[in-house]
C-alpha positions as CSV (number, residue, x, y, z in Angstrom):
1,M,-17.1,-36.1,-43.6
2,T,-17.2,-32.5,-42.5
3,I,-20.1,-30.3,-41.7
4,A,-20.0,-26.7,-42.5
5,L,-21.9,-24.5,-40.1
6,E,-23.1,-21.2,-41.3
7,H,-23.2,-18.3,-38.9
8,H,-25.0,-15.2,-39.8
9,T,-23.8,-13.1,-36.9
10,P,-20.2,-12.6,-35.7
11,Q,-21.5,-13.2,-32.2
12,A,-22.5,-16.8,-32.7
13,F,-20.4,-18.2,-29.9
14,V,-21.1,-15.4,-27.4
15,D,-22.6,-16.5,-24.1
16,P,-26.4,-16.4,-24.6
17,Y,-26.9,-15.6,-20.9
18,A,-24.6,-12.6,-20.8
19,A,-26.2,-9.2,-20.4
20,D,-25.8,-6.7,-23.1
21,P,-24.2,-3.6,-21.4
22,A,-26.0,-1.3,-23.7
23,E,-29.4,-2.7,-22.7
24,T,-28.8,-2.9,-18.9
25,A,-27.1,0.5,-18.4
26,W,-28.9,3.1,-16.4
27,P,-29.8,6.2,-18.5
28,P,-27.6,9.2,-17.6
29,A,-29.0,11.6,-15.0
30,S,-30.0,15.1,-16.2
31,A,-27.6,17.9,-15.3
32,G,-28.4,19.4,-11.9
33,Q,-30.7,16.5,-11.0
34,D,-30.4,15.3,-7.4
35,R,-29.5,11.6,-7.5
36,D,-30.7,10.8,-4.0
37,H,-34.4,10.5,-3.6
38,L,-35.5,9.9,0.0
39,L,-38.8,8.1,0.6
40,P,-41.4,9.7,2.8
41,P,-41.8,8.2,6.2
42,P,-44.5,5.5,6.5
43,N,-48.0,6.6,7.4
44,P,-49.2,4.4,10.3
45,S,-52.8,4.8,9.2
46,E,-51.9,3.0,5.9
47,R,-50.5,-0.1,7.5
48,L,-52.1,-3.4,6.8
49,S,-53.8,-5.1,9.7
50,I,-52.5,-8.5,8.9
51,L,-50.9,-10.5,11.7
52,I,-48.0,-12.7,10.9
53,D,-47.8,-16.2,12.3
54,P,-45.0,-16.4,14.9
55,R,-43.3,-19.1,13.0
56,D,-43.2,-16.9,9.9
57,H,-42.0,-14.0,11.9
58,H,-39.2,-16.2,13.3
59,R,-38.3,-17.4,9.8
60,L,-38.1,-13.8,8.5
61,A,-36.0,-12.7,11.5
62,L,-33.7,-15.6,11.2
63,H,-33.2,-14.9,7.5
64,A,-32.4,-11.3,8.3
65,A,-30.0,-12.3,11.2
66,L,-28.2,-14.8,9.0
67,T,-27.8,-12.3,6.1
68,A,-26.6,-9.6,8.5
69,A,-24.0,-12.0,9.9
70,G,-22.7,-12.6,6.4
71,I,-24.2,-16.0,6.1
72,P,-26.9,-15.6,3.4
73,P,-29.2,-18.6,3.5
74,R,-29.1,-21.0,0.5
75,P,-32.1,-22.9,-0.9
76,E,-30.8,-26.1,0.6
77,D,-30.9,-24.4,4.1
78,R,-34.7,-24.1,3.9
79,D,-35.4,-27.3,6.0
80,A,-33.0,-26.2,8.7
81,I,-34.5,-22.7,8.9
82,D,-38.0,-24.2,9.0
83,Q,-37.1,-26.4,11.9
84,L,-35.4,-23.6,13.8
85,S,-38.4,-21.3,13.2
86,A,-40.6,-23.8,14.9
87,L,-38.7,-23.5,18.1
88,P,-40.1,-21.3,21.0
89,S,-39.7,-17.6,20.8
90,G,-37.0,-17.5,23.5
91,I,-34.8,-19.9,21.6
92,N,-35.3,-18.0,18.4
93,T,-34.3,-14.7,20.2
94,T,-31.2,-16.4,21.5
95,L,-30.2,-17.6,18.0
96,Q,-30.7,-14.1,16.6
97,R,-28.6,-12.6,19.5
98,W,-25.8,-15.0,18.8
99,L,-25.9,-14.2,15.1
100,G,-26.0,-10.5,15.8
101,H,-23.0,-10.9,18.0
102,T,-21.0,-12.6,15.3
103,A,-22.0,-9.9,12.8
104,S,-20.7,-7.2,15.0
105,Q,-17.2,-8.7,15.4
């Protein structure tokens, strides 16, 4: 017994998750258009007056330090980062200094 499969498109076996280069390409820049657009400096009067919990600040700083050191955190690292973020500020600062030292070498 054989089953004949009908395919209406020649791309029937193409990876469905692959991006179509024609759809994802940036439009060409106009002739003479400057491609570098600098953002204006931030206006201090427009800053939000929301305080970040020290643990959240430690978590963000640790994520940044790990990424800068070439060790981007993975989803399974979340528990470890949460535990490290709960440590006192002095320990968190030391961890960031160590990571910053490894990133600079």
